C-alpha positions in Angstrom: -39.1 -27.9 56.0 -39.4 -31.4 53.9 -41.9 -29.6 51.6 -39.3 -27.0 51.1 -36.3 -29.7 50.6 -38.1 -31.5 48.3 -38.9 -28.2 46.1 -35.3 -27.8 46.3 -34.5 -31.1 45.1 -36.4 -30.4 42.3 -35.3 -27.4 41.2 -31.6 -29.1 41.5 -32.6 -32.0 39.4 -35.0 -29.6 36.5 -31.8 -27.3 36.7 -29.2 -30.2 35.9 -31.7 -31.8 33.1 -31.6 -28.0 31.3 -27.8 -27.7 31.7 -25.2 -28.2 29.2 -23.2 -31.2 29.7 -20.2 -30.9 31.9 -16.9 -29.8 29.5 -14.5 -32.9 29.0 -11.4 -33.3 31.2 -7.8 -32.3 29.7 -6.6 -35.7 28.2 -4.8 -37.6 30.9 -3.0 -40.5 28.5 -2.0 -40.9 24.9 -4.7 -42.3 22.8 -4.1 -44.2 19.2 -6.9 -44.6 17.0 -5.9 -47.6 14.4 -7.3 -48.9 11.2 -9.5 -46.0 10.1 -10.0 -44.4 6.6 -8.0 -41.1 7.4 -9.3 -38.1 5.8 -6.4 -35.4 6.6 -8.1 -32.6 5.7 -5.6 -31.2 3.0 -6.9 -33.8 0.3 -4.5 -36.6 1.3 -6.3 -40.1 2.0 -4.4 -43.0 4.4 -6.7 -46.2 3.7 -5.3 -47.8 6.9 -4.5 -45.5 9.3 -2.6 -44.9 12.6 -3.0 -41.8 14.3 -1.6 -40.7 18.2 -2.3 -37.9 20.3 -1.1 -37.1 23.7 -1.2 -33.8 25.7 -4.0 -32.5 23.2 -1.5 -32.1 20.3 -1.1 -34.8 17.3 2.4 -37.2 17.6 2.0 -39.1 14.8 -0.4 -39.9 11.6 0.6 -42.8 9.1 -0.2 -46.1 7.8 -1.1 -48.7 10.5 1.6 -51.2 8.7 4.3 -49.4 9.8 6.3 -51.4 13.1 6.0 -48.1 15.7 4.6 -48.8 19.3 1.0 -48.0 19.7 0.6 -45.7 22.9 -1.7 -45.3 25.8 -5.5 -46.5 25.3 -5.9 -47.9 22.0 -9.1 -47.6 19.4 -9.7 -50.1 17.0 -11.5 -47.8 14.0 -11.2 -50.3 11.5 -14.0 -50.0 8.6 -14.5 -46.2 10.4 -13.5 -42.7 9.2 -11.0 -40.4 11.1 -11.4 -36.5 10.4 -10.1 -33.3 11.5 -13.0 -31.7 13.5 -15.5 -29.1 11.2 -15.1 -25.3 11.6 -18.3 -23.3 11.0 -17.3 -19.4 9.9 -19.7 -16.2 10.7 -22.2 -18.0 13.1 -23.7 -16.4 15.9 -23.5 -19.5 18.2 -23.7 -18.5 21.3 -24.6 -15.7 21.1 -28.5 -16.6 20.2 -30.2 -19.0 22.0 -34.1 -18.7 20.9 -34.5 -15.7 18.1 -38.2 -15.0 19.5 -36.7 -14.3 23.2 -34.9 -11.1 23.2 -33.0 -11.8 26.2 -31.2 -14.4 24.6 -30.2 -12.5 21.9 -27.2 -10.8 22.1 -25.5 -10.8 18.4 -25.7 -6.9 17.9 -24.7 -3.7 19.8 -26.3 -0.2 19.0 -24.4 1.8 16.7 -23.2 2.0 13.0 -19.6 1.8 13.3 -18.4 -0.2 16.4 -15.4 -2.0 15.7 -14.4 -2.0 19.4 -17.4 -4.5 20.3 -16.0 -8.1 21.1 -18.5 -10.7 20.3 -16.0 -13.2 22.6 -16.9 -11.7 25.5 -21.1 -12.2 24.9 -20.4 -15.6 23.8 -22.2 -18.4 26.1 -20.3 -21.3 26.4 -23.5 -23.1 28.1 -25.7 -22.9 25.1 -28.0 -25.8 24.1 -27.2 -24.8 20.3 -23.7 -25.4 20.5 -23.8 -28.5 21.9 -26.5 -30.2 19.1 -23.2 -29.1 16.7 -20.9 -31.5 18.2 -22.8 -35.0 17.0 -22.2 -33.8 13.3 -18.4 -33.3 13.9 -18.9 -29.6 13.9 -16.0 -29.1 16.7 -15.2 -25.3 15.9 -16.7 -21.8 14.7 -16.0 -18.1 14.3 -18.4 -16.0 16.7 -19.5 -13.2 14.5 -20.9 -9.9 15.3 -24.3 -8.7 13.3 -25.8 -5.6 12.8 -24.6 -2.0 11.7 -21.9 -1.2 9.0 -19.0 -2.3 11.2 -20.9 -4.6 14.2 -17.5 -5.2 15.9 -14.9 -8.0 16.2 -14.9 -11.9 15.9 -13.3 -14.9 17.4 -12.5 -18.6 17.0 -13.9 -20.8 19.7 -13.9 -24.7 20.1 -17.5 -26.1 21.2 -16.8 -27.6 24.6 -15.9 -24.9 27.2 -16.6 -23.7 30.7 -16.8 -20.4 29.7 -15.6 -17.9 26.5 -12.1 -17.6 28.1 -11.6 -21.5 27.7 -13.3 -21.5 24.7 -10.8 -18.7 22.7 -8.7 -20.4 20.0 -8.0 -17.3 18.5 -9.4 -14.2 19.8 -10.1 -10.9 17.6 -9.6 -12.7 14.3 -11.0 -10.2 12.4 -13.6 -7.2 11.8 -16.7 -7.5 10.2 -18.0 -4.8 7.5 -21.4 -4.9 5.6 -20.5 -3.1 2.4 -23.5 -1.0 1.2 -25.6 -1.8 -1.4 -26.0 0.0 -5.0 -29.6 -1.2 -5.2 -32.3 -1.3 -2.4 -36.1 -2.7 -1.5 -38.3 0.4 -2.1 -39.7 1.5 1.5 -43.7 1.0 0.3 -44.8 2.6 3.8 -43.2 5.9 2.8 -44.9 5.7 -0.9 -41.8 4.3 -2.8 -42.1 1.6 -5.4 -41.7 -2.1 -4.2 -39.0 -3.9 -5.4 -35.5 -3.6 -5.9 -34.2 0.4 -6.7 -31.2 2.2 -7.3 -29.7 3.5 -4.2 -29.4 7.3 -4.3 -27.1 7.1 -1.5 -24.7 4.1 -2.4 -21.7 7.2 -2.8 -22.5 8.5 0.1 -22.7 5.1 1.8 -19.2 4.5 0.9 -17.8 8.0 1.7 -18.5 7.2 5.0 -17.2 3.9 5.5 -14.0 5.7 3.8 -13.5 8.3 6.3 -14.1 6.2 9.0 -11.2 3.9 7.6 -9.4 6.9 6.7 -9.4 8.5 10.2 -8.7 5.3 12.1 -5.2 4.8 9.6 -4.7 8.6 10.8 -5.1 8.0 14.3 -3.3 4.8 14.3 -0.2 6.4 12.7 -0.1 8.9 15.2 1.9 8.7 18.7 0.4 11.4 21.0 -3.2 11.6 20.8 -6.3 11.1 23.3 -7.8 7.6 23.3 -10.2 6.8 20.8 -11.6 3.6 21.1 -13.4 2.8 17.6 -10.2 4.1 15.8 -8.1 2.3 18.0 -9.6 -1.2 17.0 -8.7 -1.0 13.9 -4.9 -0.8 14.2 -4.8 -4.6 13.1 -6.3 -4.0 10.0 -3.4 -1.8 9.1 -0.8 -3.9 10.7 -2.0 -7.2 9.2 -2.8 -8.9 12.4 -6.4 -9.0 11.5 -8.6 -9.5 9.0 -11.5 -7.5 7.4 -14.4 -9.7 6.4 -16.3 -7.7 3.7 -19.9 -8.7 3.5 -21.1 -8.2 -0.5 -22.5 -10.0 -3.4 -23.1 -8.0 -6.3 -20.0 -7.5 -8.9 -20.1 -4.0 -8.3 -19.9 -3.9 -5.0 -17.6 -6.7 -4.6 -15.1 -4.4 -7.1 -15.6 -1.4 -5.3 -14.6 -3.1 -1.8 -12.0 -4.8 -2.8 -10.4 -1.9 -4.6 -11.7 0.9 -2.0 -10.0 -1.2 0.5 -6.7 -1.9 -0.6 -6.0 1.5 -2.0 -6.4 2.2 1.8 -3.9 -0.2 3.1 -6.4 -2.5 4.5 -4.1 -5.6 4.2 -6.0 -8.5 4.4 -9.4 -8.7 3.1 -11.8 -11.8 3.0 -15.0 -11.7 0.9 -18.4 -13.2 2.8 -21.1 -14.0 0.5 -19.9 -13.3 -3.0 -23.2 -14.6 -4.8 -21.8 -12.8 -8.2 -18.1 -13.2 -7.4 -17.8 -16.6 -9.9 -18.0 -13.6 -12.7 -14.8 -12.0 -11.6 -12.5 -14.8 -10.3 -9.7 -13.4 -12.2 -10.1 -9.9 -10.3 -10.3 -11.7 -6.9 -7.3 -13.6 -7.8 -5.5 -10.8 -8.8 -5.7 -9.3 -5.0 -5.4 -12.7 -3.6 -8.9 -12.2 -2.0 -10.3 -15.6 -0.2 -14.3 -16.4 0.0 -16.9 -17.8 2.3 -19.9 -18.7 0.0 -22.9 -18.9 1.5 -24.3 -22.2 2.5 -25.3 -24.6 -0.6 -28.8 -25.2 0.6 -30.5 -22.2 -1.1 -32.4 -20.9 -3.9 -30.8 -18.9 -6.4 -31.5 -15.2 -5.8 -32.2 -13.6 -9.6 -34.4 -15.1 -12.0 -32.1 -15.9 -14.5 -29.7 -17.7 -12.4 -29.1 -21.2 -13.0 -31.3 -23.4 -10.7 -28.7 -25.3 -9.2 -25.8 -22.1 -8.8 -25.9 -22.0 -5.3 -24.9 -25.9 -4.8 -22.3 -25.3 -7.3 -20.7 -22.0 -6.5 -17.7 -23.5 -4.4 -16.8 -25.7 -7.4 -16.6 -22.4 -9.4 -14.8 -20.2 -7.5 -12.3 -23.1 -6.6 -11.6 -23.6 -10.1 -11.3 -20.1 -10.5 -7.9 -20.5 -8.4 -9.5 -18.9 -5.2 -9.6 -19.9 -1.5 -12.8 -21.1 -0.6 -14.8 -21.7 2.8 -18.3 -22.3 3.7 -19.8 -19.8 5.8 -23.8 -20.0 7.2 -24.5 -16.4 7.6 -28.2 -15.4 7.3 -29.4 -18.5 7.9 -30.9 -20.1 11.5 -28.2 -20.5 13.9 -29.0 -24.1 14.3 -28.4 -24.6 11.1 -24.9 -25.0 11.6 -25.1 -28.3 12.5 -25.3 -29.1 8.6 -22.0 -27.9 7.2 -20.9 -31.1 6.2 -23.8 -31.7 4.6 -23.3 -28.5 2.5 -19.9 -29.7 1.7 -21.5 -33.2 0.4 -23.9 -31.1 -1.5 -21.2 -29.0 -3.5 -19.5 -32.9 -4.4 -23.0 -33.8 -5.2 -22.4 -30.8 -7.8 -19.0 -32.1 -9.5 -16.4 -31.5 -6.7 -13.9 -33.9 -5.6 -15.1 -35.4 -2.1 -11.5 -34.4 -0.5 -11.6 -30.8 -1.8 -15.2 -30.5 -0.5 -14.0 -31.4 3.0 -11.3 -28.7 2.6 -14.1 -26.0 2.2 -14.8 -26.5 6.0 -11.4 -27.8 7.7 -8.3 -26.5 6.2 -9.3 -23.9 4.0 -11.4 -22.4 6.4 -8.5 -22.8 8.8 -6.5 -20.9 6.3 -9.0 -18.0 5.9 -9.6 -17.7 9.9 -6.1 -17.7 10.3 -5.8 -20.8 12.7 -4.1 -23.3 10.3 -0.7 -23.6 12.1 -2.7 -25.4 14.8 -5.9 -26.2 13.1 -7.9 -28.0 10.3 -5.6 -30.9 9.2 -4.6 -34.1 11.0 -1.1 -33.6 11.7 2.1 -33.9 13.9 2.2 -30.7 16.3 -1.6 -30.0 15.5 -4.4 -29.9 17.9 -6.0 -32.9 18.6 -9.4 -31.6 17.2 -10.9 -34.7 15.4 -13.6 -37.2 15.3 -14.3 -41.2 14.3 -17.4 -40.9 12.2 -19.0 -44.6 11.2 -19.4 -43.6 7.5 -18.6 -40.7 5.3 -19.0 -37.6 7.3 -20.2 -35.4 4.4 -23.2 -38.2 3.6 -26.1 -37.4 5.8 -26.6 -41.2 6.3 -23.4 -42.3 7.4 -22.5 -39.0 9.1 -22.9 -41.2 13.0 -20.0 -40.0 15.2 -18.5 -42.5 17.5 -16.1 -40.3 19.4 -15.0 -37.0 19.3 -11.9 -35.1 20.7 -11.2 -31.5 21.2 -7.8 -30.4 22.3 -7.4 -34.5 23.0 -10.5 -34.1 25.0 -12.5 -36.8 24.7 -16.0 -34.8 24.2 -19.8 -35.3 24.9 -21.6 -36.2 22.0 -24.9 -36.2 23.8 -27.7 -33.4 23.0 -31.5 -32.4 24.1 -32.0 -34.0 20.7 -30.3 -37.4 21.1 -32.0 -37.8 24.7 -35.5 -37.0 23.1 -34.8 -39.4 20.4 -34.0 -42.5 23.0 -36.6 -41.5 24.7 -39.2 -41.8 22.2 -37.4 -44.5 20.6 -38.3 -46.4 23.7 -41.7 -45.6 23.5 -42.2 -46.9 20.0 -40.1 -50.1 20.7 -42.7 -50.7 23.6 -45.6 -50.5 20.8 -47.3 -47.5 23.0 
């Protein structure tokens, strides 16, 4: 019996060691942050700010010199910086834990056009990858499916929750579409030349997408009908309630995608990736197409591209009058924690710092359709924000002191911080 009890105790302690921290409790008292440099996320900076929030909502944003009663717990943040929580778009956070472990990979389902598949219900709020986002200020994310032509719907979540129901901020915000490529790599195992080759099936691939959209539109305009799960899931695209996130990089693909989708009454289209979008900004602006550019820490795709094209892409698109955000699709899942440093890279290549901040706050919130509640520090919006010791877009000074999600004081501890403390203890002892 003693041996059994001992084994059970060891198991419990081991399980606790691997589990994510318990989500923070709801905000019970008002909190006032005083003296910090507040970056509101809309381009405005208040050098000596006063921010108050209660019940998970921001109740006051202004200058600390104003004669107004401080409410609840007062945090002296003089010399520090306050930011709205950063928002990561087009991620598989909570869907993939370890790429090499198939049982922990739930980012894709079987099927080519499956808009009814909801990524949200596969979201694992206990993921240790998720908790590693918070210490860098990434407090929200869009969870998007991958694989296939139309892999399903995405949802927006906050990154401190018991389960996917608690995490959800906006459910089924949009459907994702991988537009066909006019070029593809040769299948050498079938004797085809290596390298890029014209895709002979490009028009046919587009036709398949158009046929699906046309049939879905006709289905949703019909009253008496047998239930068709895939077509029914497309209804929000025609009513404007959902957005269609289209993945395309080439000029031809982007123009074909936007033109075709608009002709078929898709109300809200968002371009994801858009590597060559900077060449056709007038076209995209005409059709009111926002762009989620790929992360800046990348090499150019073509031999004749500027070496720094990925670094300055966001600046080029912003100067072209487009609404621009940053996404990390295609990169390793854990790299989403580098989101603020991607924005910092844009600053290094010519973007104004507050404009770069908007790439991961207010701009992304507008693109995802949550700007009425998140993305900026404003009265009435969610108290999802953090206090940093320095510039949050700079790797050396992004050191969070506090983070709040809906006013809840969330943990900034992760597996990485635990290891850091353990081995710093070892080195400090000189072992």
